[in-house]
C-alpha positions, 0 to 999 in steps of 0.5 A: 482509507486515507492515512499519512505517508510514513517517512523512510528515514527510519524504517524501524520506526513504529507510531503507537500515537492514539487515533481519533477518539480510540482509547488505545494506541494502534501501532503503525509501521512499515510493513514490507520493503522492495521495489516496484515498476509503475505501469500506469500512473494516472488521476483515477488509476495506478497499476504497479508491479511489486517486488517485496519481501512479503508482497508481490505481484501486479496490482491495480489501485483505482478511486472510488468516491472522493479520496478513497481508493480500491486495491485489486490483485491483477493476477489471472488463474495459472499467472506465476508470482514474481 
């Protein structure tokens, strides 16, 4: 699902604006913080290694149809987390 970028000037900000025709607000905010290394950055595929407080590891994102993307944890069995 395509979403708008979240600005980093106020990392504690939470947007509670109603979305579409949904009658209640959906809280959006920054879920995790950390660093990343981009291993591959192309038009159809992006591979990154994430080192966050909540999420870490190697992930691949790839385009499906139109503007939709999938994300896949590429950790193989027995591989240690970062």
